[in-house]
A tleap script that builds the chain and sets N, CA, C and O, in Angstrom:
source leaprc.protein.ff14SB
mol = sequence {
  NMET ALA ASP ARG GLU GLN PRO VAL THR LEU
  ARG THR ARG LYS PHE ILE ARG ASN ALA LEU
  LEU GLY ARG LYS GLN MET VAL VAL ASP VAL
  LEU HIE PRO ASN ARG ALA ASN VAL SER LYS
  ASP GLU LEU ARG GLN LYS LEU ALA GLU LEU
  TYR LYS ALA ASN LYS ASP GLN VAL SER CYS
  PHE GLY PHE ARG THR GLN TYR GLY GLY GLY
  LYS SER THR GLY PHE ALA LEU ILE TYR ASP
  SER HIE GLU ALA MET LYS LYS PHE GLU PRO
  HIE TYR ARG LEU VAL ARG TYR GLY ALA ALA
  ASN LYS ILE GLU LYS ALA SER ARG GLN GLN
  ARG LYS GLN ARG LYS ASN ARG ALA LYS THR
  VAL ARG GLY VAL ALA LYS GLY LYS ALA ALA
  THR LYS ASP LYS LYS CLYS
}
set mol.1.N position { -17.522 4.747 35.446 }
set mol.1.CA position { -17.972 4.854 34.098 }
set mol.1.C position { -16.554 4.801 33.308 }
set mol.1.O position { -15.494 5.227 33.764 }
set mol.2.N position { -16.724 4.235 32.117 }
set mol.2.CA position { -15.412 4.127 31.473 }
set mol.2.C position { -15.134 5.392 30.587 }
set mol.2.O position { -16.062 5.991 30.044 }
set mol.3.N position { -13.619 5.838 30.440 }
set mol.3.CA position { -13.306 6.966 29.941 }
set mol.3.C position { -13.991 7.415 28.340 }
set mol.3.O position { -14.021 8.591 27.980 }
set mol.4.N position { -14.433 6.454 27.618 }
set mol.4.CA position { -14.951 6.562 26.325 }
set mol.4.C position { -16.474 7.147 26.566 }
set mol.4.O position { -17.149 7.795 25.766 }
set mol.5.N position { -16.725 6.843 27.542 }
set mol.5.CA position { -18.555 7.201 27.999 }
set mol.5.C position { -18.499 8.692 28.674 }
set mol.5.O position { -19.514 9.367 28.844 }
set mol.6.N position { -17.246 9.098 29.018 }
set mol.6.CA position { -17.593 10.483 29.580 }
set mol.6.C position { -17.901 11.603 28.483 }
set mol.6.O position { -17.517 11.449 27.323 }
set mol.7.N position { -18.520 12.594 28.840 }
set mol.7.CA position { -18.759 13.326 27.500 }
set mol.7.C position { -17.621 14.419 27.067 }
set mol.7.O position { -16.951 15.002 27.920 }
set mol.8.N position { -17.469 14.636 25.710 }
set mol.8.CA position { -16.326 15.353 25.228 }
set mol.8.C position { -16.975 16.672 24.209 }
set mol.8.O position { -17.838 16.530 23.343 }
set mol.9.N position { -16.462 17.629 24.498 }
set mol.9.CA position { -17.045 18.911 23.456 }
set mol.9.C position { -15.854 19.369 22.776 }
set mol.9.O position { -14.730 19.624 23.209 }
set mol.10.N position { -16.431 19.423 21.429 }
set mol.10.CA position { -15.362 19.944 20.680 }
set mol.10.C position { -15.829 21.542 20.239 }
set mol.10.O position { -17.031 21.778 20.119 }
set mol.11.N position { -15.064 22.356 20.064 }
set mol.11.CA position { -15.243 23.850 19.549 }
set mol.11.C position { -13.683 23.952 18.610 }
set mol.11.O position { -12.516 23.635 18.836 }
set mol.12.N position { -14.454 24.596 17.433 }
set mol.12.CA position { -13.516 24.785 16.431 }
set mol.12.C position { -13.260 26.372 16.172 }
set mol.12.O position { -14.262 27.067 16.002 }
set mol.13.N position { -12.056 26.947 16.135 }
set mol.13.CA position { -11.948 28.193 15.940 }
set mol.13.C position { -10.967 28.556 14.764 }
set mol.13.O position { -10.280 27.617 14.362 }
set mol.14.N position { -10.800 29.735 14.173 }
set mol.14.CA position { -9.832 30.178 13.310 }
set mol.14.C position { -9.937 29.092 12.270 }
set mol.14.O position { -9.006 28.321 12.035 }
set mol.15.N position { -11.181 29.054 11.611 }
set mol.15.CA position { -11.518 27.943 10.523 }
set mol.15.C position { -11.071 28.723 9.307 }
set mol.15.O position { -11.308 29.917 9.124 }
set mol.16.N position { -10.356 27.873 8.441 }
set mol.16.CA position { -10.060 28.538 6.989 }
set mol.16.C position { -10.512 27.269 6.201 }
set mol.16.O position { -10.452 26.097 6.571 }
set mol.17.N position { -10.974 27.776 5.041 }
set mol.17.CA position { -11.028 26.964 3.891 }
set mol.17.C position { -10.107 27.059 2.883 }
set mol.17.O position { -10.247 27.933 2.028 }
set mol.18.N position { -9.046 26.178 2.845 }
set mol.18.CA position { -7.874 26.195 1.618 }
set mol.18.C position { -8.251 25.501 0.552 }
set mol.18.O position { -8.083 24.283 0.490 }
set mol.19.N position { -8.835 26.244 -0.459 }
set mol.19.CA position { -9.012 25.699 -1.413 }
set mol.19.C position { -7.676 25.091 -2.327 }
set mol.19.O position { -7.841 24.078 -3.007 }
set mol.20.N position { -6.621 25.644 -2.297 }
set mol.20.CA position { -5.598 25.342 -2.889 }
set mol.20.C position { -4.967 24.012 -2.368 }
set mol.20.O position { -4.196 23.372 -3.082 }
set mol.21.N position { -5.252 23.673 -1.316 }
set mol.21.CA position { -4.339 22.290 -0.739 }
set mol.21.C position { -5.756 21.346 -0.382 }
set mol.21.O position { -5.674 20.309 0.277 }
set mol.22.N position { -7.118 21.901 -0.947 }
set mol.22.CA position { -8.350 21.008 -0.969 }
set mol.22.C position { -8.656 20.523 0.501 }
set mol.22.O position { -8.923 19.328 0.626 }
set mol.23.N position { -8.647 21.308 1.613 }
set mol.23.CA position { -8.752 21.139 2.857 }
set mol.23.C position { -9.359 21.996 3.360 }
set mol.23.O position { -9.459 23.065 2.759 }
set mol.24.N position { -10.034 21.801 4.764 }
set mol.24.CA position { -10.745 22.771 5.771 }
set mol.24.C position { -9.496 22.724 7.016 }
set mol.24.O position { -9.178 21.624 7.470 }
set mol.25.N position { -8.985 23.685 7.401 }
set mol.25.CA position { -8.163 23.636 8.510 }
set mol.25.C position { -8.607 24.747 9.770 }
set mol.25.O position { -9.181 25.824 9.610 }
set mol.26.N position { -8.188 24.176 10.963 }
set mol.26.CA position { -8.963 24.957 12.002 }
set mol.26.C position { -8.335 24.369 13.523 }
set mol.26.O position { -7.961 23.214 13.727 }
set mol.27.N position { -8.335 25.240 14.285 }
set mol.27.CA position { -7.831 25.151 15.362 }
set mol.27.C position { -8.941 24.336 16.472 }
set mol.27.O position { -10.036 24.892 16.558 }
set mol.28.N position { -8.766 23.163 17.261 }
set mol.28.CA position { -9.801 22.456 17.783 }
set mol.28.C position { -9.459 22.599 19.397 }
set mol.28.O position { -8.351 22.328 19.858 }
set mol.29.N position { -10.511 23.039 20.136 }
set mol.29.CA position { -10.402 22.863 21.572 }
set mol.29.C position { -11.414 21.871 22.054 }
set mol.29.O position { -12.592 21.901 21.696 }
set mol.30.N position { -10.954 21.067 22.810 }
set mol.30.CA position { -11.541 19.687 23.267 }
set mol.30.C position { -11.771 20.123 24.851 }
set mol.30.O position { -10.877 20.414 25.645 }
set mol.31.N position { -12.906 20.099 25.054 }
set mol.31.CA position { -13.262 20.103 26.561 }
set mol.31.C position { -13.545 18.878 27.104 }
set mol.31.O position { -14.488 18.256 26.612 }
set mol.32.N position { -12.805 18.299 28.200 }
set mol.32.CA position { -12.793 17.031 28.467 }
set mol.32.C position { -12.916 16.815 29.905 }
set mol.32.O position { -12.204 15.881 30.273 }
set mol.33.N position { -13.622 17.402 30.893 }
set mol.33.CA position { -13.542 17.169 32.287 }
set mol.33.C position { -13.756 15.999 32.581 }
set mol.33.O position { -14.398 15.295 31.802 }
set mol.34.N position { -13.209 15.435 33.931 }
set mol.34.CA position { -13.239 14.161 34.366 }
set mol.34.C position { -12.607 13.149 33.667 }
set mol.34.O position { -12.749 11.957 33.943 }
set mol.35.N position { -11.782 13.659 32.600 }
set mol.35.CA position { -10.862 12.667 31.801 }
set mol.35.C position { -9.576 13.078 31.641 }
set mol.35.O position { -9.386 14.295 31.654 }
set mol.36.N position { -8.616 12.323 31.489 }
set mol.36.CA position { -7.216 13.004 31.441 }
set mol.36.C position { -6.961 13.688 29.910 }
set mol.36.O position { -6.439 14.793 29.760 }
set mol.37.N position { -7.396 12.883 28.881 }
set mol.37.CA position { -7.298 13.482 27.472 }
set mol.37.C position { -8.144 12.507 26.618 }
set mol.37.O position { -8.619 11.446 27.022 }
set mol.38.N position { -8.268 13.066 25.280 }
set mol.38.CA position { -8.903 12.206 24.231 }
set mol.38.C position { -8.078 11.558 23.260 }
set mol.38.O position { -7.143 12.241 22.841 }
set mol.39.N position { -8.208 10.340 22.779 }
set mol.39.CA position { -7.448 9.777 21.769 }
set mol.39.C position { -7.705 10.525 20.454 }
set mol.39.O position { -8.794 10.964 20.083 }
set mol.40.N position { -6.493 10.605 19.788 }
set mol.40.CA position { -6.691 11.281 18.231 }
set mol.40.C position { -7.725 10.742 17.456 }
set mol.40.O position { -8.534 11.380 16.781 }
set mol.41.N position { -7.630 9.213 17.629 }
set mol.41.CA position { -8.643 8.445 16.705 }
set mol.41.C position { -10.189 9.052 17.038 }
set mol.41.O position { -11.010 9.380 16.182 }
set mol.42.N position { -10.356 9.109 18.393 }
set mol.42.CA position { -11.825 9.481 18.795 }
set mol.42.C position { -12.025 10.849 18.220 }
set mol.42.O position { -13.073 11.084 17.617 }
set mol.43.N position { -11.040 11.837 18.367 }
set mol.43.CA position { -11.044 12.917 17.854 }
set mol.43.C position { -11.326 13.005 16.372 }
set mol.43.O position { -12.274 13.710 16.025 }
set mol.44.N position { -10.596 12.356 15.436 }
set mol.44.CA position { -11.027 12.258 14.164 }
set mol.44.C position { -12.399 11.808 14.006 }
set mol.44.O position { -13.033 12.357 13.105 }
set mol.45.N position { -12.938 10.994 14.642 }
set mol.45.CA position { -14.325 10.158 14.307 }
set mol.45.C position { -15.198 11.494 14.623 }
set mol.45.O position { -16.015 11.920 13.806 }
set mol.46.N position { -14.982 12.055 15.749 }
set mol.46.CA position { -16.144 13.319 15.958 }
set mol.46.C position { -16.012 14.308 14.985 }
set mol.46.O position { -17.029 14.854 14.560 }
set mol.47.N position { -14.806 14.650 14.530 }
set mol.47.CA position { -14.608 15.915 13.574 }
set mol.47.C position { -15.377 15.534 12.259 }
set mol.47.O position { -16.102 16.316 11.644 }
set mol.48.N position { -15.094 14.075 11.866 }
set mol.48.CA position { -15.797 13.618 10.744 }
set mol.48.C position { -17.270 13.798 10.787 }
set mol.48.O position { -17.899 14.343 9.881 }
set mol.49.N position { -17.833 13.287 11.946 }
set mol.49.CA position { -19.328 13.306 12.158 }
set mol.49.C position { -19.701 14.995 12.181 }
set mol.49.O position { -20.659 15.393 11.519 }
set mol.50.N position { -19.075 15.716 12.793 }
set mol.50.CA position { -19.410 17.212 12.819 }
set mol.50.C position { -19.160 17.752 11.440 }
set mol.50.O position { -20.054 18.513 11.071 }
set mol.51.N position { -18.285 17.584 10.665 }
set mol.51.CA position { -18.007 18.133 9.460 }
set mol.51.C position { -18.604 17.073 8.179 }
set mol.51.O position { -18.235 17.292 7.025 }
set mol.52.N position { -19.320 16.199 8.414 }
set mol.52.CA position { -19.883 15.269 7.472 }
set mol.52.C position { -18.757 14.583 6.322 }
set mol.52.O position { -19.035 14.420 5.134 }
set mol.53.N position { -17.628 14.277 6.864 }
set mol.53.CA position { -16.456 13.814 6.001 }
set mol.53.C position { -16.263 12.384 6.475 }
set mol.53.O position { -16.838 11.861 7.429 }
set mol.54.N position { -15.463 11.889 5.752 }
set mol.54.CA position { -15.084 10.500 6.249 }
set mol.54.C position { -13.804 10.418 7.361 }
set mol.54.O position { -12.985 11.337 7.367 }
set mol.55.N position { -13.698 9.548 8.081 }
set mol.55.CA position { -12.628 9.417 9.227 }
set mol.55.C position { -11.454 9.566 8.277 }
set mol.55.O position { -10.763 10.540 8.573 }
set mol.56.N position { -11.031 8.892 7.234 }
set mol.56.CA position { -9.865 8.519 6.397 }
set mol.56.C position { -9.307 10.081 6.054 }
set mol.56.O position { -8.090 10.246 5.963 }
set mol.57.N position { -10.171 11.148 5.878 }
set mol.57.CA position { -9.964 12.202 5.240 }
set mol.57.C position { -9.670 13.350 6.365 }
set mol.57.O position { -9.586 14.532 6.030 }
set mol.58.N position { -9.522 12.940 7.685 }
set mol.58.CA position { -9.364 14.048 8.978 }
set mol.58.C position { -8.133 13.534 9.218 }
set mol.58.O position { -7.786 12.361 9.077 }
set mol.59.N position { -7.283 14.748 9.701 }
set mol.59.CA position { -5.972 14.610 10.258 }
set mol.59.C position { -6.120 15.581 11.529 }
set mol.59.O position { -6.634 16.692 11.400 }
set mol.60.N position { -5.702 15.164 12.616 }
set mol.60.CA position { -5.429 15.782 13.967 }
set mol.60.C position { -4.191 15.647 14.353 }
set mol.60.O position { -3.610 14.569 14.227 }
set mol.61.N position { -3.581 16.781 14.908 }
set mol.61.CA position { -2.251 16.653 15.579 }
set mol.61.C position { -1.790 18.001 16.419 }
set mol.61.O position { -2.467 18.999 16.176 }
set mol.62.N position { -0.867 18.129 17.244 }
set mol.62.CA position { -0.311 18.972 18.012 }
set mol.62.C position { -1.281 19.380 19.077 }
set mol.62.O position { -1.559 20.556 19.313 }
set mol.63.N position { -1.879 18.150 19.829 }
set mol.63.CA position { -2.868 18.613 20.726 }
set mol.63.C position { -1.761 18.512 22.121 }
set mol.63.O position { -0.961 17.604 22.344 }
set mol.64.N position { -1.985 19.624 22.864 }
set mol.64.CA position { -1.714 19.976 24.286 }
set mol.64.C position { -2.861 20.199 25.230 }
set mol.64.O position { -3.881 20.849 25.002 }
set mol.65.N position { -2.537 19.564 26.313 }
set mol.65.CA position { -3.480 19.471 27.508 }
set mol.65.C position { -3.045 20.585 28.099 }
set mol.65.O position { -1.834 20.697 28.293 }
set mol.66.N position { -3.988 21.680 28.521 }
set mol.66.CA position { -3.813 22.788 29.383 }
set mol.66.C position { -3.502 22.252 30.914 }
set mol.66.O position { -3.834 21.139 31.321 }
set mol.67.N position { -2.773 23.293 31.717 }
set mol.67.CA position { -2.271 22.717 32.913 }
set mol.67.C position { -3.713 22.967 33.908 }
set mol.67.O position { -4.416 23.978 33.910 }
set mol.68.N position { -3.891 21.763 34.699 }
set mol.68.CA position { -5.179 21.342 35.372 }
set mol.68.C position { -5.835 20.407 34.675 }
set mol.68.O position { -6.572 19.634 35.287 }
set mol.69.N position { -5.687 20.312 33.296 }
set mol.69.CA position { -6.568 19.165 32.624 }
set mol.69.C position { -7.730 19.814 32.221 }
set mol.69.O position { -7.918 21.025 32.339 }
set mol.70.N position { -8.608 18.913 31.687 }
set mol.70.CA position { -9.955 19.143 31.083 }
set mol.70.C position { -10.244 19.949 30.027 }
set mol.70.O position { -11.391 20.179 29.646 }
set mol.71.N position { -9.067 20.470 29.447 }
set mol.71.CA position { -9.151 21.143 28.192 }
set mol.71.C position { -7.773 20.957 27.284 }
set mol.71.O position { -6.616 21.028 27.699 }
set mol.72.N position { -8.148 20.742 26.147 }
set mol.72.CA position { -6.835 20.595 25.219 }
set mol.72.C position { -7.069 21.144 23.796 }
set mol.72.O position { -8.115 21.093 23.150 }
set mol.73.N position { -5.961 21.645 23.462 }
set mol.73.CA position { -5.937 22.748 21.999 }
set mol.73.C position { -5.098 21.685 20.945 }
set mol.73.O position { -4.143 21.029 21.361 }
set mol.74.N position { -5.464 21.620 19.861 }
set mol.74.CA position { -4.736 21.309 18.938 }
set mol.74.C position { -5.153 21.814 17.455 }
set mol.74.O position { -5.912 22.757 17.230 }
set mol.75.N position { -4.466 20.946 16.420 }
set mol.75.CA position { -4.968 21.427 14.949 }
set mol.75.C position { -5.636 20.480 14.248 }
set mol.75.O position { -5.367 19.323 14.572 }
set mol.76.N position { -6.444 20.636 13.363 }
set mol.76.CA position { -7.198 19.735 12.516 }
set mol.76.C position { -7.280 19.968 11.037 }
set mol.76.O position { -7.428 21.132 10.665 }
set mol.77.N position { -7.205 19.045 10.178 }
set mol.77.CA position { -7.165 19.123 8.703 }
set mol.77.C position { -8.045 18.437 8.248 }
set mol.77.O position { -7.988 17.269 8.630 }
set mol.78.N position { -9.243 18.796 7.251 }
set mol.78.CA position { -10.207 17.781 7.065 }
set mol.78.C position { -10.190 18.090 5.490 }
set mol.78.O position { -10.714 19.035 4.900 }
set mol.79.N position { -9.462 17.059 4.998 }
set mol.79.CA position { -9.463 16.983 3.108 }
set mol.79.C position { -10.523 17.004 2.528 }
set mol.79.O position { -11.439 16.793 3.323 }
set mol.80.N position { -10.920 17.184 1.330 }
set mol.80.CA position { -11.865 17.207 0.452 }
set mol.80.C position { -11.793 15.694 -0.314 }
set mol.80.O position { -12.728 15.388 -1.054 }
set mol.81.N position { -11.000 15.037 -0.179 }
set mol.81.CA position { -10.774 13.632 -0.811 }
set mol.81.C position { -9.494 12.988 -0.334 }
set mol.81.O position { -8.529 13.701 -0.060 }
set mol.82.N position { -9.434 11.520 -0.209 }
set mol.82.CA position { -8.542 10.885 0.375 }
set mol.82.C position { -7.331 11.062 -0.422 }
set mol.82.O position { -6.235 10.918 0.120 }
set mol.83.N position { -7.435 11.388 -1.766 }
set mol.83.CA position { -6.371 11.594 -2.828 }
set mol.83.C position { -5.436 12.874 -2.523 }
set mol.83.O position { -4.209 12.827 -2.604 }
set mol.84.N position { -6.181 14.043 -2.156 }
set mol.84.CA position { -5.812 15.235 -1.655 }
set mol.84.C position { -4.954 14.848 -0.251 }
set mol.84.O position { -3.758 15.127 -0.168 }
set mol.85.N position { -5.533 14.316 0.618 }
set mol.85.CA position { -4.806 13.947 1.870 }
set mol.85.C position { -3.315 13.073 1.579 }
set mol.85.O position { -2.273 13.385 2.155 }
set mol.86.N position { -3.398 12.078 0.715 }
set mol.86.CA position { -2.144 11.418 0.258 }
set mol.86.C position { -1.309 12.382 -0.469 }
set mol.86.O position { -0.091 12.237 -0.364 }
set mol.87.N position { -1.761 13.340 -1.187 }
set mol.87.CA position { -0.655 14.166 -1.975 }
set mol.87.C position { -0.087 15.436 -0.838 }
set mol.87.O position { 1.099 15.761 -0.783 }
set mol.88.N position { -0.786 15.839 -0.279 }
set mol.88.CA position { -0.515 16.925 0.726 }
set mol.88.C position { -0.114 16.609 2.295 }
set mol.88.O position { 0.385 17.453 3.039 }
set mol.89.N position { -0.342 15.592 2.578 }
set mol.89.CA position { -0.219 15.302 4.031 }
set mol.89.C position { 1.176 14.493 4.099 }
set mol.89.O position { 1.488 13.559 3.362 }
set mol.90.N position { 2.114 15.167 5.362 }
set mol.90.CA position { 3.491 14.528 5.313 }
set mol.90.C position { 3.148 12.856 5.673 }
set mol.90.O position { 2.121 12.356 6.133 }
set mol.91.N position { 4.266 12.315 5.323 }
set mol.91.CA position { 4.335 10.798 5.035 }
set mol.91.C position { 4.039 10.191 6.355 }
set mol.91.O position { 3.221 9.291 6.547 }
set mol.92.N position { 4.927 10.883 7.422 }
set mol.92.CA position { 4.923 10.101 8.845 }
set mol.92.C position { 3.431 10.184 9.347 }
set mol.92.O position { 2.940 9.300 10.049 }
set mol.93.N position { 2.820 11.182 8.986 }
set mol.93.CA position { 1.205 11.255 9.683 }
set mol.93.C position { 0.443 10.587 8.763 }
set mol.93.O position { -0.680 10.385 9.224 }
set mol.94.N position { 0.600 10.110 7.521 }
set mol.94.CA position { -0.056 9.088 6.745 }
set mol.94.C position { 0.217 7.772 7.350 }
set mol.94.O position { -0.645 6.899 7.461 }
set mol.95.N position { 1.292 7.666 7.692 }
set mol.95.CA position { 1.685 6.165 8.368 }
set mol.95.C position { 1.120 5.985 9.842 }
set mol.95.O position { 1.015 4.873 10.359 }
set mol.96.N position { 0.724 7.297 10.546 }
set mol.96.CA position { 0.147 7.166 11.700 }
set mol.96.C position { -1.192 6.587 11.499 }
set mol.96.O position { -1.524 5.637 12.208 }
set mol.97.N position { -2.049 7.085 10.554 }
set mol.97.CA position { -3.249 6.829 10.428 }
set mol.97.C position { -3.516 5.598 9.440 }
set mol.97.O position { -4.662 5.312 9.094 }
set mol.98.N position { -2.357 4.863 8.991 }
set mol.98.CA position { -2.422 3.658 8.649 }
set mol.98.C position { -2.809 3.985 7.087 }
set mol.98.O position { -3.390 3.013 6.603 }
set mol.99.N position { -2.682 4.899 6.300 }
set mol.99.CA position { -2.842 5.473 4.867 }
set mol.99.C position { -1.577 5.234 4.266 }
set mol.99.O position { -1.631 5.573 3.084 }
set mol.100.N position { -0.366 4.756 4.612 }
set mol.100.CA position { 0.811 4.739 3.857 }
set mol.100.C position { 1.512 3.523 4.852 }
set mol.100.O position { 1.108 3.136 5.949 }
set mol.101.N position { 2.702 3.064 4.074 }
set mol.101.CA position { 3.255 1.919 4.981 }
set mol.101.C position { 4.868 2.684 5.382 }
set mol.101.O position { 5.461 3.450 4.622 }
set mol.102.N position { 5.251 2.346 6.448 }
set mol.102.CA position { 6.570 3.005 6.825 }
set mol.102.C position { 7.624 2.467 6.057 }
set mol.102.O position { 7.594 1.265 5.795 }
set mol.103.N position { 8.507 3.140 5.676 }
set mol.103.CA position { 9.873 3.016 4.717 }
set mol.103.C position { 10.919 2.332 6.011 }
set mol.103.O position { 11.158 3.026 7.000 }
set mol.104.N position { 11.339 1.306 5.917 }
set mol.104.CA position { 12.284 0.569 6.765 }
set mol.104.C position { 13.522 0.775 6.034 }
set mol.104.O position { 13.678 0.414 4.868 }
set mol.105.N position { 14.559 1.468 6.867 }
set mol.105.CA position { 16.040 1.672 6.255 }
set mol.105.C position { 16.643 1.505 7.686 }
set mol.105.O position { 16.062 1.489 8.771 }
set mol.106.N position { 18.053 1.378 7.366 }
set mol.106.CA position { 19.135 1.167 8.635 }
set mol.106.C position { 18.972 2.295 9.452 }
set mol.106.O position { 18.353 3.286 9.064 }
set mol.107.N position { 19.438 2.217 10.448 }
set mol.107.CA position { 19.703 3.268 11.432 }
set mol.107.C position { 20.418 4.562 11.014 }
set mol.107.O position { 21.216 4.419 10.088 }
set mol.108.N position { 20.290 5.746 11.499 }
set mol.108.CA position { 21.191 6.833 10.981 }
set mol.108.C position { 22.632 6.585 11.372 }
set mol.108.O position { 23.507 7.079 10.661 }
set mol.109.N position { 22.948 5.906 12.380 }
set mol.109.CA position { 24.407 5.751 12.778 }
set mol.109.C position { 24.871 4.844 11.821 }
set mol.109.O position { 25.984 5.125 11.375 }
set mol.110.N position { 24.269 3.704 11.317 }
set mol.110.CA position { 24.595 2.657 10.547 }
set mol.110.C position { 25.009 3.433 9.279 }
set mol.110.O position { 26.163 3.369 8.854 }
set mol.111.N position { 23.809 4.349 8.533 }
set mol.111.CA position { 24.206 4.865 7.255 }
set mol.111.C position { 25.694 5.740 7.321 }
set mol.111.O position { 26.544 5.753 6.431 }
set mol.112.N position { 25.753 6.483 8.671 }
set mol.112.CA position { 26.865 7.359 8.553 }
set mol.112.C position { 28.114 6.366 8.669 }
set mol.112.O position { 29.078 6.678 7.970 }
set mol.113.N position { 28.228 5.274 9.410 }
set mol.113.CA position { 29.369 4.646 9.194 }
set mol.113.C position { 29.584 3.859 7.776 }
set mol.113.O position { 30.741 3.599 7.444 }
set mol.114.N position { 28.797 3.581 7.166 }
set mol.114.CA position { 28.835 2.985 5.660 }
set mol.114.C position { 29.376 4.079 4.979 }
set mol.114.O position { 30.398 3.910 4.315 }
set mol.115.N position { 28.768 5.329 5.054 }
set mol.115.CA position { 29.050 6.454 4.189 }
set mol.115.C position { 30.862 6.794 4.447 }
set mol.115.O position { 31.564 7.139 3.497 }
set mol.116.N position { 31.351 6.650 5.681 }
set mol.116.CA position { 32.809 7.035 6.216 }
set mol.116.C position { 33.515 5.822 5.765 }
set mol.116.O position { 34.709 5.931 5.485 }
set mol.117.N position { 32.845 4.517 5.645 }
set mol.117.CA position { 33.732 3.259 5.182 }
set mol.117.C position { 34.258 3.455 3.488 }
set mol.117.O position { 35.358 3.169 3.015 }
set mol.118.N position { 33.122 4.007 2.838 }
set mol.118.CA position { 33.466 4.125 1.556 }
set mol.118.C position { 34.077 5.147 1.414 }
set mol.118.O position { 34.681 5.233 0.344 }
set mol.119.N position { 34.170 6.108 2.204 }
set mol.119.CA position { 35.354 7.258 1.909 }
set mol.119.C position { 36.656 6.823 1.925 }
set mol.119.O position { 37.507 7.598 1.489 }
set mol.120.N position { 36.991 5.739 2.338 }
set mol.120.CA position { 38.382 5.168 2.562 }
set mol.120.C position { 39.092 4.750 1.091 }
set mol.120.O position { 40.300 4.752 0.855 }
set mol.121.N position { 38.181 4.451 0.322 }
set mol.121.CA position { 38.581 3.281 -0.743 }
set mol.121.C position { 37.883 4.277 -2.277 }
set mol.121.O position { 37.056 5.187 -2.340 }
set mol.122.N position { 38.509 3.719 -3.091 }
set mol.122.CA position { 38.159 4.487 -4.502 }
set mol.122.C position { 37.776 3.459 -5.727 }
set mol.122.O position { 38.240 2.328 -5.872 }
set mol.123.N position { 36.972 4.013 -6.441 }
set mol.123.CA position { 36.491 3.513 -7.569 }
set mol.123.C position { 35.328 2.188 -7.319 }
set mol.123.O position { 34.358 2.534 -6.646 }
set mol.124.N position { 35.328 0.912 -7.728 }
set mol.124.CA position { 34.579 -0.040 -7.641 }
set mol.124.C position { 34.632 -0.771 -6.274 }
set mol.124.O position { 33.681 -1.408 -5.822 }
set mol.125.N position { 35.804 -0.625 -5.671 }
set mol.125.CA position { 35.844 -1.015 -4.335 }
set mol.125.C position { 34.755 -0.394 -3.063 }
set mol.125.O position { 34.460 -0.929 -1.994 }
set mol.126.N position { 34.368 0.739 -3.552 }
set mol.126.CA position { 33.341 1.676 -2.678 }
set mol.126.C position { 32.357 0.748 -2.394 }
set mol.126.O position { 32.201 0.495 -1.199 }
set mol.127.N position { 31.632 0.160 -3.219 }
set mol.127.CA position { 30.500 -0.564 -2.981 }
set mol.127.C position { 30.920 -1.841 -1.945 }
set mol.127.O position { 30.291 -2.135 -0.929 }
set mol.128.N position { 31.989 -2.447 -2.384 }
set mol.128.CA position { 32.481 -3.662 -1.297 }
set mol.128.C position { 32.518 -3.178 0.040 }
set mol.128.O position { 32.126 -3.809 1.022 }
set mol.129.N position { 33.062 -1.902 0.041 }
set mol.129.CA position { 33.527 -1.199 1.446 }
set mol.129.C position { 32.282 -1.000 2.173 }
set mol.129.O position { 32.222 -1.298 3.366 }
set mol.130.N position { 31.264 -0.510 1.535 }
set mol.130.CA position { 30.044 -0.247 2.136 }
set mol.130.C position { 29.482 -1.323 2.745 }
set mol.130.O position { 29.243 -1.249 3.950 }
set mol.131.N position { 29.180 -2.483 2.026 }
set mol.131.CA position { 28.587 -3.690 2.577 }
set mol.131.C position { 29.214 -4.282 3.598 }
set mol.131.O position { 28.670 -4.611 4.652 }
set mol.132.N position { 30.792 -4.488 3.211 }
set mol.132.CA position { 31.792 -5.258 4.309 }
set mol.132.C position { 31.701 -4.485 5.762 }
set mol.132.O position { 31.878 -3.289 5.998 }
set mol.133.N position { 31.393 -5.481 6.588 }
set mol.133.CA position { 31.730 -5.002 8.287 }
set mol.133.C position { 33.272 -4.900 8.517 }
set mol.133.O position { 33.908 -5.753 7.898 }
set mol.134.N position { 33.850 -4.220 9.117 }
set mol.134.CA position { 35.331 -4.248 9.599 }
set mol.134.C position { 35.131 -5.032 10.929 }
set mol.134.O position { 34.282 -4.691 11.752 }
set mol.135.N position { 35.941 -6.076 11.093 }
set mol.135.CA position { 36.260 -6.970 12.074 }
set mol.135.C position { 37.515 -6.781 12.772 }
set mol.135.O position { 38.435 -6.662 11.963 }
set mol.136.N position { 37.850 -6.717 13.859 }
set mol.136.CA position { 39.035 -6.460 14.618 }
set mol.136.C position { 39.316 -7.885 15.338 }
set mol.136.O position { 40.286 -8.020 16.084 }
savepdb mol mol.pdb
quit
């Protein structure tokens, strides 16, 4: 049998209704015997069905599989609306779910090198020093 056909049981605990952030938040225990783990996408789908919400409003993260397998525990947030999710959910998680685009920027090392090159000059030349590459 394929992995997706194996039975999966979801149990929620520590359920809190957070009206201020427009969401329901809970700890999710996933029972998945005879299966390594369950994808977050599949968990989002099952939680959406369970709580009568749209899959786009569900956020799952922090899952850890117990030693020996068969059980995973993580955290889930179910937002009241897609707007609330976009407002309060961290950007990197929105990128994960396809609700936002990743911001492309230079690597951390390149940004630091540019900053340090600019420190060696004064005034208008700072812009030129930041863009120019030093060649030896």
